[in-house]
SELUMLO-845216 format. One record per residue: residue number from 1; x, y negated, z of N, C-alpha, C, O in turn. Coordinates in Angstrom, 1 decimal, decimal comma, always signed. Layout:
NUM / X / Y / Z / X / Y / Z / X / Y / Z / X / Y / Z
...
# end
This chain:
1 / +18,2 / +0,3 / -12,7 / +17,3 / -0,7 / -12,7 / +17,4 / -1,5 / -11,3 / +17,1 / -0,8 / -10,3
2 / +17,7 / -2,9 / -11,1 / +17,5 / -3,4 / -9,9 / +16,1 / -3,8 / -9,3 / +15,0 / -3,4 / -9,9
3 / +16,1 / -4,4 / -8,4 / +14,6 / -4,8 / -7,8 / +14,1 / -6,3 / -8,2 / +14,8 / -7,3 / -7,9
4 / +13,1 / -6,3 / -8,9 / +12,7 / -7,5 / -9,4 / +11,8 / -8,3 / -8,4 / +11,4 / -7,8 / -7,3
5 / +11,4 / -9,5 / -8,8 / +10,4 / -10,2 / -7,7 / +9,1 / -9,5 / -7,6 / +8,6 / -9,6 / -6,5
6 / +8,6 / -8,9 / -8,6 / +7,5 / -8,1 / -8,6 / +7,5 / -6,9 / -7,6 / +6,7 / -6,5 / -6,8
7 / +8,8 / -6,3 / -7,9 / +8,9 / -5,2 / -6,9 / +9,0 / -5,6 / -5,5 / +8,5 / -4,8 / -4,7
8 / +9,6 / -6,7 / -5,2 / +9,7 / -7,2 / -3,7 / +8,3 / -7,6 / -3,3 / +8,0 / -7,5 / -2,1
9 / +7,4 / -8,1 / -4,3 / +6,1 / -8,4 / -3,9 / +5,4 / -7,1 / -3,5 / +4,7 / -7,1 / -2,5
10 / +5,5 / -6,1 / -4,2 / +4,7 / -4,9 / -3,8 / +5,4 / -4,3 / -2,7 / +4,6 / -3,7 / -2,0
11 / +6,6 / -4,3 / -2,5 / +7,3 / -3,8 / -1,1 / +6,9 / -4,5 / +0,2 / +6,7 / -4,0 / +1,3
12 / +6,7 / -5,8 / -0,2 / +6,1 / -6,7 / +1,0 / +4,6 / -6,2 / +1,5 / +4,3 / -6,1 / +2,7
13 / +3,9 / -5,8 / +0,5 / +2,7 / -5,1 / +0,9 / +2,8 / -3,7 / +1,5 / +1,8 / -3,4 / +2,2
14 / +3,8 / -3,0 / +1,2 / +4,1 / -1,9 / +1,8 / +4,4 / -1,9 / +3,3 / +4,0 / -1,0 / +4,1
15 / +5,3 / -3,1 / +3,7 / +5,6 / -3,5 / +4,8 / +4,2 / -3,8 / +5,7 / +4,0 / -3,4 / +6,8
16 / +3,3 / -4,7 / +5,0 / +2,2 / -4,9 / +5,7 / +1,5 / -3,6 / +6,2 / +1,0 / -3,6 / +7,3
17 / +1,3 / -2,6 / +5,3 / +0,7 / -1,4 / +5,4 / +1,4 / -0,7 / +6,6 / +0,8 / -0,1 / +7,5
18 / +2,6 / -0,7 / +6,6 / +3,4 / -0,2 / +7,7 / +3,1 / -0,6 / +8,9 / +3,1 / +0,1 / +9,8
19 / +2,9 / -2,0 / +9,0 / +2,6 / -2,8 / +10,2 / +1,2 / -2,2 / +10,7 / +1,0 / -2,0 / +11,8
20 / +0,3 / -2,0 / +9,7 / -1,2 / -1,7 / +10,0 / -1,0 / -0,2 / +10,6 / -1,7 / +0,2 / +11,5
21 / -0,2 / +0,6 / +10,1 / -0,1 / +1,9 / +10,7 / +0,2 / +2,0 / +12,0 / -0,4 / +2,7 / +12,8
22 / +1,4 / +1,1 / +12,3 / +1,9 / +1,0 / +13,7 / +1,0 / +0,4 / +14,7 / +1,1 / +0,7 / +15,9
23 / +0,4 / -0,4 / +14,2 / -0,8 / -1,1 / +15,1 / -1,9 / +0,0 / +15,4 / -2,6 / +0,1 / +16,4
24 / -2,1 / +0,9 / +14,4 / -3,2 / +2,1 / +14,7 / -2,6 / +3,4 / +15,4 / -3,2 / +4,4 / +15,4
25 / -1,3 / +3,1 / +15,8 / -0,6 / +4,4 / +16,6 / +0,0 / +5,4 / +15,5 / +0,2 / +6,5 / +15,9
26 / +0,3 / +5,0 / +14,5 / +1,1 / +6,1 / +13,5 / +2,5 / +5,5 / +13,4 / +2,8 / +4,3 / +13,8
27 / +3,3 / +6,3 / +12,8 / +4,7 / +5,9 / +12,1 / +4,5 / +4,8 / +11,2 / +3,6 / +4,8 / +10,4
28 / +5,3 / +3,8 / +11,4 / +5,2 / +2,7 / +10,2 / +5,7 / +2,9 / +9,0 / +6,8 / +2,5 / +8,6
29 / +4,9 / +3,4 / +8,3 / +5,0 / +3,6 / +6,8 / +3,8 / +3,3 / +5,9 / +2,7 / +3,7 / +6,1
30 / +4,3 / +2,5 / +4,8 / +3,1 / +2,2 / +3,8 / +3,5 / +2,3 / +2,4 / +4,7 / +2,0 / +2,1
31 / +2,5 / +2,6 / +1,3 / +2,9 / +2,8 / +0,1 / +1,6 / +2,4 / -1,0 / +0,4 / +2,5 / -0,8
32 / +2,3 / +1,9 / -2,0 / +1,2 / +1,7 / -3,2 / +1,6 / +2,4 / -4,4 / +2,7 / +2,9 / -4,6
33 / +0,5 / +2,5 / -5,3 / +0,5 / +3,1 / -6,6 / +0,2 / +2,1 / -7,5 / -1,0 / +1,7 / -7,5
34 / +1,0 / +1,7 / -8,4 / +0,9 / +0,5 / -9,5 / +1,0 / +1,2 / -10,8 / +2,0 / +2,0 / -11,1
35 / -0,1 / +0,8 / -11,7 / +0,0 / +1,4 / -13,1 / +1,1 / +0,7 / -13,7 / +1,9 / +0,0 / -13,2
36 / +1,0 / +1,1 / -15,2 / +2,1 / +0,5 / -16,2 / +1,8 / -1,1 / -16,2 / +2,8 / -1,9 / -16,2
37 / +0,5 / -1,5 / -16,3 / +0,1 / -2,9 / -16,4 / +0,3 / -3,6 / -15,2 / -0,1 / -4,8 / -15,2
38 / +0,8 / -3,1 / -14,2 / +0,9 / -3,8 / -12,8 / -0,2 / -4,0 / -11,8 / -0,2 / -4,8 / -10,9
39 / -1,4 / -3,1 / -12,1 / -2,4 / -3,1 / -11,4 / -2,3 / -2,2 / -10,1 / -1,9 / -1,0 / -10,3
40 / -2,5 / -2,6 / -8,9 / -2,6 / -1,6 / -7,8 / -3,8 / -0,8 / -7,9 / -4,9 / -1,2 / -7,9
41 / -3,4 / +0,5 / -8,0 / -4,4 / +1,7 / -8,0 / -5,0 / +2,3 / -6,8 / -6,2 / +2,6 / -6,6
42 / -4,0 / +2,3 / -6,0 / -4,2 / +3,0 / -4,6 / -3,2 / +2,6 / -3,7 / -2,1 / +2,4 / -4,1
43 / -3,6 / +2,5 / -2,5 / -2,6 / +2,2 / -1,4 / -3,1 / +3,0 / -0,1 / -4,2 / +3,3 / +0,0
44 / -2,2 / +3,3 / +0,8 / -2,3 / +3,9 / +2,0 / -1,3 / +3,6 / +2,9 / -0,3 / +2,9 / +2,5
45 / -1,3 / +4,1 / +4,1 / -0,5 / +3,9 / +5,2 / -0,3 / +5,3 / +5,9 / -1,1 / +6,2 / +5,6
46 / +0,6 / +5,6 / +6,8 / +0,7 / +6,9 / +7,6 / -0,2 / +6,8 / +8,4 / -0,5 / +5,8 / +9,0
47 / -0,9 / +8,3 / +8,4 / -2,0 / +8,7 / +9,2 / -1,8 / +9,9 / +9,9 / -2,7 / +10,7 / +9,9
48 / -0,8 / +10,2 / +10,6 / -0,2 / +11,4 / +11,2 / -0,6 / +11,5 / +12,6 / -0,5 / +12,5 / +13,2
49 / -1,2 / +10,3 / +13,3 / -1,3 / +10,4 / +14,6 / -2,5 / +11,5 / +15,2 / -2,7 / +11,8 / +16,4
50 / -3,2 / +11,9 / +14,2 / -4,4 / +12,8 / +14,3 / -4,0 / +14,3 / +14,4 / -4,8 / +15,2 / +14,6
51 / -2,7 / +14,4 / +14,2 / -2,0 / +15,9 / +14,3 / -1,7 / +16,4 / +13,0 / -0,8 / +17,3 / +13,0
52 / -2,2 / +15,9 / +11,8 / -1,6 / +16,5 / +10,5 / -0,4 / +15,5 / +10,0 / -0,6 / +14,4 / +9,6
53 / +0,8 / +16,1 / +10,2 / +2,0 / +15,7 / +9,8 / +2,3 / +15,6 / +8,2 / +3,4 / +15,2 / +7,8
54 / +1,3 / +16,0 / +7,3 / +1,4 / +15,7 / +5,9 / +0,6 / +14,6 / +5,4 / +0,4 / +14,4 / +4,2
55 / +0,1 / +13,7 / +6,5 / -0,7 / +12,7 / +6,1 / +0,2 / +11,4 / +5,8 / -0,1 / +10,3 / +6,3
56 / +1,3 / +11,6 / +5,0 / +2,2 / +10,6 / +4,6 / +1,6 / +9,9 / +3,5 / +0,8 / +10,5 / +2,7
57 / +1,8 / +8,5 / +3,4 / +0,8 / +7,9 / +2,3 / +1,5 / +8,3 / +0,8 / +0,8 / +8,3 / -0,2
58 / +2,8 / +8,6 / +0,8 / +3,2 / +9,2 / -0,6 / +2,7 / +10,4 / -1,1 / +2,8 / +10,7 / -2,3
59 / +2,3 / +11,1 / -0,1 / +1,7 / +12,3 / -0,2 / +0,3 / +12,3 / -0,9 / -0,1 / +13,0 / -1,8
60 / -0,5 / +11,3 / -0,2 / -1,8 / +10,9 / -0,5 / -1,8 / +10,3 / -1,6 / -2,9 / +10,3 / -2,3
61 / -0,7 / +9,5 / -2,1 / -0,7 / +9,0 / -3,6 / -0,8 / +10,0 / -4,5 / -1,6 / +10,0 / -5,4
62 / +0,1 / +11,0 / -4,2 / +0,3 / +12,1 / -5,3 / -1,0 / +12,9 / -5,3 / -1,4 / +13,4 / -6,4
63 / -1,8 / +13,1 / -4,2 / -3,0 / +13,8 / -4,4 / -4,0 / +13,0 / -5,2 / -4,7 / +13,4 / -6,2
64 / -4,0 / +11,5 / -4,7 / -5,0 / +10,7 / -5,5 / -4,7 / +10,7 / -7,1 / -5,6 / +10,8 / -8,0
65 / -3,3 / +10,6 / -7,4 / -3,1 / +10,5 / -8,9 / -3,4 / +11,7 / -9,4 / -3,9 / +11,7 / -10,6
66 / -3,3 / +13,0 / -8,9 / -3,7 / +14,2 / -9,6 / -5,2 / +14,3 / -10,0 / -5,7 / +14,8 / -11,0
67 / -5,9 / +13,6 / -9,1 / -7,3 / +13,9 / -9,1 / -7,8 / +12,6 / -10,2 / -8,8 / +12,7 / -10,9
68 / -7,1 / +11,6 / -10,1 / -7,8 / +10,3 / -10,7 / -7,0 / +9,7 / -12,0 / -7,5 / +8,8 / -12,5
69 / -5,8 / +10,3 / -12,4 / -5,0 / +9,7 / -13,5 / -4,7 / +10,9 / -14,5 / -4,5 / +12,0 / -14,1
70 / -4,6 / +10,4 / -15,8 / -4,2 / +11,4 / -16,8 / -2,6 / +11,5 / -16,6 / -1,9 / +10,6 / -16,0
71 / -1,9 / +12,9 / -17,0 / -0,8 / +13,1 / -16,9 / +0,2 / +11,9 / -17,5 / +1,2 / +11,5 / -16,9
72 / -0,1 / +11,5 / -18,5 / +0,8 / +10,5 / -19,2 / +0,7 / +9,2 / -18,5 / +1,7 / +8,4 / -18,6
73 / -0,5 / +8,8 / -17,9 / -0,4 / +7,6 / -17,2 / +0,4 / +7,7 / -15,8 / +1,0 / +6,7 / -15,2
74 / +0,3 / +9,0 / -15,4 / +1,1 / +9,2 / -14,0 / +2,6 / +8,7 / -14,2 / +3,2 / +8,0 / -13,4
75 / +3,0 / +9,3 / -15,4 / +4,6 / +8,9 / -15,6 / +4,9 / +7,6 / -15,8 / +6,1 / +7,3 / -15,6
76 / +3,9 / +6,8 / -16,2 / +4,2 / +5,4 / -16,2 / +3,8 / +4,6 / -15,2 / +3,8 / +3,3 / -15,2
77 / +3,4 / +5,2 / -14,2 / +3,1 / +4,4 / -12,9 / +4,4 / +4,3 / -12,0 / +5,4 / +4,9 / -12,2
78 / +4,2 / +3,4 / -11,0 / +5,4 / +3,2 / -10,0 / +4,8 / +3,4 / -8,7 / +3,6 / +3,0 / -8,5
79 / +5,4 / +4,1 / -7,9 / +5,2 / +4,2 / -6,4 / +6,1 / +3,3 / -5,5 / +7,3 / +3,4 / -5,5
80 / +5,5 / +2,4 / -4,8 / +6,2 / +1,6 / -4,0 / +6,1 / +2,0 / -2,6 / +4,9 / +2,3 / -2,1
81 / +7,1 / +2,1 / -1,8 / +6,9 / +2,7 / -0,4 / +7,9 / +1,9 / +0,4 / +9,0 / +1,5 / +0,0
82 / +7,4 / +1,7 / +1,7 / +8,3 / +1,1 / +2,8 / +9,4 / +1,8 / +3,3 / +10,3 / +1,2 / +3,9
83 / +9,5 / +3,3 / +3,1 / +10,6 / +4,0 / +3,4 / +10,7 / +5,1 / +2,4 / +9,8 / +5,4 / +1,7
84 / +12,0 / +5,6 / +2,2 / +12,3 / +6,5 / +1,3 / +11,6 / +7,9 / +1,4 / +11,8 / +8,6 / +2,4
85 / +11,0 / +8,2 / +0,5 / +10,1 / +9,7 / +0,5 / +11,0 / +10,7 / +1,4 / +12,2 / +10,8 / +1,5
86 / +10,2 / +11,4 / +2,1 / +10,8 / +12,6 / +2,7 / +10,9 / +13,7 / +1,7 / +10,3 / +13,5 / +0,6
87 / +11,4 / +14,8 / +1,8 / +11,5 / +16,0 / +1,0 / +10,0 / +16,5 / +0,4 / +9,7 / +16,9 / -0,8
88 / +9,1 / +16,5 / +1,4 / +7,9 / +16,9 / +1,0 / +7,0 / +16,0 / +0,1 / +6,3 / +16,5 / -0,7
89 / +7,2 / +14,6 / +0,3 / +6,7 / +13,6 / -0,5 / +7,4 / +13,5 / -2,0 / +6,8 / +13,3 / -3,0
90 / +8,9 / +13,7 / -1,9 / +9,6 / +13,7 / -3,1 / +9,1 / +14,9 / -4,0 / +9,0 / +14,7 / -5,3
91 / +8,8 / +16,1 / -3,5 / +8,4 / +17,3 / -4,2 / +7,0 / +17,0 / -4,9 / +6,8 / +17,2 / -6,1
92 / +5,9 / +16,5 / -4,0 / +4,7 / +16,2 / -4,5 / +4,8 / +15,2 / -5,6 / +4,1 / +15,3 / -6,6
93 / +5,6 / +14,2 / -5,4 / +5,6 / +13,2 / -6,6 / +6,1 / +13,8 / -7,9 / +5,6 / +13,7 / -9,0
94 / +7,1 / +14,6 / -7,7 / +7,6 / +15,3 / -9,0 / +6,7 / +16,3 / -9,5 / +6,6 / +16,4 / -10,8
95 / +6,1 / +17,2 / -8,8 / +5,0 / +18,0 / -9,1 / +4,1 / +17,4 / -9,8 / +3,7 / +18,0 / -10,9
96 / +3,5 / +16,3 / -9,5 / +2,4 / +15,6 / -10,1 / +2,8 / +14,8 / -11,3 / +1,9 / +14,4 / -12,1
97 / +4,0 / +14,5 / -11,5 / +4,6 / +13,8 / -12,6 / +4,5 / +12,3 / -12,5 / +4,4 / +11,6 / -13,6
98 / +4,4 / +11,8 / -11,3 / +4,6 / +10,3 / -11,1 / +5,9 / +9,7 / -11,6 / +6,9 / +10,4 / -11,6
99 / +5,9 / +8,3 / -12,0 / +7,1 / +7,7 / -12,4 / +8,1 / +7,2 / -11,4 / +8,4 / +7,9 / -10,5
100 / +8,6 / +6,1 / -11,6 / +9,5 / +5,5 / -10,9 / +9,1 / +5,3 / -9,3 / +8,0 / +5,0 / -9,0
101 / +9,9 / +5,4 / -8,4 / +9,9 / +5,3 / -6,9 / +10,8 / +4,0 / -6,7 / +12,0 / +3,8 / -7,1
102 / +10,2 / +3,1 / -5,9 / +10,8 / +1,9 / -5,4 / +10,7 / +2,0 / -3,9 / +9,6 / +2,1 / -3,3
103 / +11,8 / +1,9 / -3,1 / +11,6 / +2,0 / -1,6 / +12,2 / +0,8 / -0,9 / +13,1 / +0,3 / -1,5
104 / +11,8 / +0,2 / +0,3 / +12,5 / -0,8 / +1,0 / +13,5 / -0,3 / +1,8 / +14,6 / -1,0 / +1,8
105 / +13,4 / +0,8 / +2,6 / +14,5 / +1,3 / +3,4 / +14,8 / +2,7 / +3,1 / +13,8 / +3,4 / +2,9
106 / +15,9 / +3,1 / +3,1 / +16,3 / +4,5 / +2,9 / +16,3 / +5,3 / +4,1 / +16,4 / +4,8 / +5,2
107 / +16,2 / +6,6 / +3,9 / +16,2 / +7,6 / +4,8 / +17,5 / +7,4 / +5,9 / +17,4 / +7,5 / +7,1
108 / +18,7 / +7,1 / +5,1 / +19,9 / +7,0 / +5,7 / +19,9 / +5,7 / +6,7 / +20,7 / +5,6 / +7,6
109 / +19,0 / +4,7 / +6,4 / +19,1 / +3,5 / +7,2 / +18,3 / +3,9 / +8,3 / +18,7 / +3,7 / +9,5
110 / +17,1 / +4,5 / +8,1 / +16,3 / +4,9 / +9,4 / +17,0 / +5,8 / +10,3 / +17,0 / +5,7 / +11,6
111 / +17,7 / +6,7 / +9,7 / +18,6 / +7,5 / +10,6 / +19,7 / +7,0 / +11,4 / +20,1 / +7,5 / +12,5
112 / +20,1 / +5,9 / +10,8 / +21,2 / +5,0 / +11,4 / +20,6 / +4,3 / +12,6 / +21,3 / +4,2 / +13,7
113 / +19,4 / +3,7 / +12,4 / +18,8 / +3,0 / +13,3 / +18,4 / +3,7 / +14,5 / +18,6 / +3,3 / +15,6
114 / +17,8 / +4,9 / +14,2 / +17,5 / +5,9 / +15,2 / +18,5 / +6,3 / +16,2 / +18,4 / +6,2 / +17,4
115 / +19,6 / +6,6 / +15,5 / +21,0 / +6,8 / +16,1 / +21,4 / +5,7 / +17,0 / +21,7 / +5,9 / +18,2
116 / +21,3 / +4,5 / +16,6 / +21,5 / +3,3 / +17,5 / +20,7 / +3,3 / +18,7 / +21,3 / +3,0 / +19,7
117 / +19,4 / +3,6 / +18,7 / +18,6 / +3,6 / +19,8 / +18,7 / +4,8 / +20,7 / +18,1 / +5,0 / +21,8
118 / +19,6 / +5,8 / +20,2 / +19,5 / +7,1 / +20,9 / +18,3 / +7,9 / +20,8 / +17,9 / +8,6 / +21,7
119 / +17,7 / +7,8 / +19,8 / +16,6 / +8,6 / +19,4 / +16,9 / +9,8 / +18,6 / +17,8 / +9,8 / +17,8
120 / +16,1 / +10,9 / +19,0 / +16,2 / +12,1 / +18,2 / +15,6 / +12,0 / +16,7 / +14,7 / +11,2 / +16,5
121 / +16,0 / +12,6 / +15,9 / +15,6 / +12,6 / +14,5 / +13,9 / +12,6 / +14,5 / +13,3 / +13,3 / +15,3
122 / +13,4 / +12,0 / +13,7 / +11,9 / +11,7 / +13,6 / +11,2 / +12,9 / +12,9 / +10,0 / +13,0 / +13,0
123 / +12,0 / +13,8 / +12,2 / +11,3 / +14,8 / +11,6 / +12,1 / +16,2 / +11,7 / +13,3 / +16,3 / +12,0
124 / +11,2 / +17,3 / +11,5 / +11,8 / +18,6 / +11,7 / +12,4 / +19,1 / +10,6 / +12,9 / +20,2 / +10,5
125 / +12,3 / +18,2 / +9,3 / +12,8 / +18,4 / +8,1 / +14,0 / +17,7 / +7,8 / +14,1 / +16,6 / +8,2
126 / +15,2 / +18,2 / +7,0 / +16,2 / +17,4 / +6,8 / +16,0 / +16,1 / +6,0 / +15,3 / +16,2 / +5,0
127 / +16,6 / +14,9 / +6,3 / +16,3 / +13,7 / +5,3 / +17,3 / +13,9 / +4,2 / +18,5 / +13,9 / +4,3
128 / +16,6 / +14,1 / +3,2 / +17,6 / +14,2 / +1,9 / +17,1 / +13,2 / +0,9 / +15,9 / +13,0 / +0,8
129 / +18,0 / +12,6 / +0,2 / +17,8 / +11,4 / -0,9 / +16,7 / +12,1 / -1,7 / +16,6 / +13,3 / -1,8
130 / +15,9 / +11,3 / -2,3 / +14,8 / +11,6 / -3,3 / +15,4 / +12,5 / -4,4 / +14,9 / +13,6 / -4,7
131 / +16,5 / +12,0 / -5,0 / +17,1 / +12,7 / -6,1 / +17,7 / +14,0 / -5,8 / +17,9 / +14,9 / -6,7
132 / +18,1 / +14,2 / -4,7 / +18,5 / +15,7 / -4,3 / +17,3 / +16,6 / -4,5 / +17,5 / +17,8 / -4,8
133 / +16,1 / +16,2 / -4,1 / +15,0 / +17,0 / -4,2 / +14,3 / +17,1 / -5,7 / +13,9 / +18,1 / -6,2
134 / +14,4 / +15,9 / -6,2 / +13,8 / +15,8 / -7,5 / +14,8 / +14,9 / -8,3 / +14,6 / +13,7 / -8,4
135 / +15,7 / +15,5 / -8,9 / +16,9 / +14,8 / -9,5 / +16,4 / +14,1 / -10,8 / +17,3 / +13,4 / -11,3
136 / +15,4 / +14,2 / -11,4 / +15,0 / +13,5 / -12,6 / +14,3 / +12,4 / -12,5 / +14,0 / +11,7 / -13,4
137 / +13,9 / +12,0 / -11,2 / +13,1 / +10,7 / -10,9 / +13,8 / +9,5 / -10,9 / +14,9 / +9,5 / -10,4
138 / +13,1 / +8,4 / -11,5 / +13,8 / +7,2 / -11,4 / +13,7 / +6,4 / -10,1 / +12,5 / +6,1 / -9,7
139 / +14,7 / +6,2 / -9,4 / +14,5 / +5,7 / -8,0 / +15,4 / +4,3 / -7,8 / +16,5 / +4,2 / -8,1
140 / +14,7 / +3,5 / -7,2 / +15,5 / +2,1 / -6,8 / +15,0 / +1,9 / -5,2 / +13,9 / +2,1 / -4,7
141 / +16,3 / +1,4 / -4,7 / +16,0 / +0,8 / -3,2 / +17,6 / +1,0 / -2,6 / +18,6 / +1,4 / -3,2
142 / +17,6 / +0,7 / -1,5 / +16,6 / -0,1 / -0,7 / +16,6 / -1,6 / -1,1 / +17,3 / -2,1 / -2,0
143 / +15,7 / -2,4 / -0,2 / +15,7 / -3,7 / -0,3 / +16,1 / -4,4 / +0,9 / +15,5 / -4,4 / +1,9
144 / +17,3 / -5,0 / +0,7 / +18,2 / -5,7 / +1,9 / +17,4 / -6,7 / +2,4 / +17,4 / -6,9 / +3,6
145 / +16,6 / -7,4 / +1,7 / +15,6 / -8,5 / +2,1 / +14,5 / -8,0 / +3,1 / +13,8 / -8,8 / +3,8
146 / +14,3 / -6,7 / +3,2 / +13,2 / -6,3 / +4,1 / +13,7 / -5,4 / +5,3 / +13,0 / -4,9 / +6,2
147 / +15,0 / -5,3 / +5,2 / +15,7 / -4,2 / +6,2 / +15,5 / -4,7 / +7,7 / +15,2 / -3,9 / +8,6
148 / +15,6 / -6,0 / +7,9 / +15,3 / -6,3 / +9,4 / +13,9 / -6,2 / +10,0 / +13,7 / -5,6 / +11,1
149 / +13,0 / -6,6 / +9,2 / +11,6 / -6,4 / +9,5 / +11,2 / -4,9 / +9,6 / +10,4 / -4,6 / +10,4
150 / +11,7 / -4,1 / +8,8 / +11,3 / -2,8 / +8,9 / +12,2 / -2,0 / +10,1 / +11,8 / -1,1 / +10,8
151 / +13,4 / -2,5 / +10,3 / +14,1 / -2,0 / +11,6 / +13,4 / -2,4 / +12,9 / +13,2 / -1,6 / +13,8
152 / +12,8 / -3,7 / +12,9 / +11,9 / -4,0 / +13,8 / +10,7 / -3,3 / +14,2 / +10,4 / -3,0 / +15,3
153 / +10,0 / -2,9 / +13,0 / +8,8 / -2,0 / +13,0 / +9,2 / -0,8 / +13,6 / +8,5 / -0,4 / +14,6
154 / +10,1 / +0,0 / +13,3 / +10,6 / +1,4 / +13,7 / +11,1 / +1,2 / +15,0 / +10,8 / +2,0 / +15,9
155 / +11,9 / +0,2 / +15,5 / +12,2 / +0,1 / +16,9 / +10,9 / +0,0 / +17,8 / +10,6 / +0,7 / +18,8
156 / +10,2 / -1,0 / +17,4 / +8,9 / -0,9 / +18,2 / +8,3 / +0,3 / +18,4 / +8,0 / +0,6 / +19,6
157 / +8,1 / +1,1 / +17,4 / +7,7 / +2,6 / +17,4 / +8,4 / +3,4 / +18,4 / +7,8 / +4,1 / +19,3
158 / +9,7 / +3,4 / +18,3 / +10,6 / +4,1 / +19,1 / +10,3 / +3,8 / +20,7 / +10,2 / +4,7 / +21,5
159 / +10,3 / +2,5 / +20,9 / +9,9 / +1,8 / +22,2 / +8,7 / +2,3 / +22,8 / +8,6 / +2,4 / +24,0
160 / +7,7 / +2,5 / +22,0 / +6,3 / +3,0 / +22,4 / +6,1 / +4,4 / +22,8 / +5,1 / +4,8 / +23,4
161 / +7,2 / +5,2 / +22,4 / +7,2 / +6,6 / +22,6 / +7,5 / +6,9 / +24,1 / +7,6 / +8,1 / +24,5
# end
């Protein structure tokens, strides 16, 4: 499945959340959980600056969904995110039984950008494609329309360090 106009609209909100995270001193990542009817149920941004490196928005979505959604509804929901899930978040997504994932920038893109800037990897965990961790998940992305904006946010974060 390709990215629709609705997908891009939700991904743009994820980029806004990523910007909010960066403005608050966190890594620039943001995510939304959208139900089958198109209603945004939950949104969050990265919150790792306090020292808890598990405070990724995708992981928070999985926790929220486990507490607040019926299993069947989880499978019909879509998670939109500014950056492709890390292995921890991919696993949480699969374990909770969430549906499709749509991301704006891939882990491969982020790694390539960081290499261009001479930056070390941003994670102590290998950057694996979502479907390597959770092969049965439906995944779409990246969104070329948002790549430059995301690259700029991540470069800004790199320059702040």
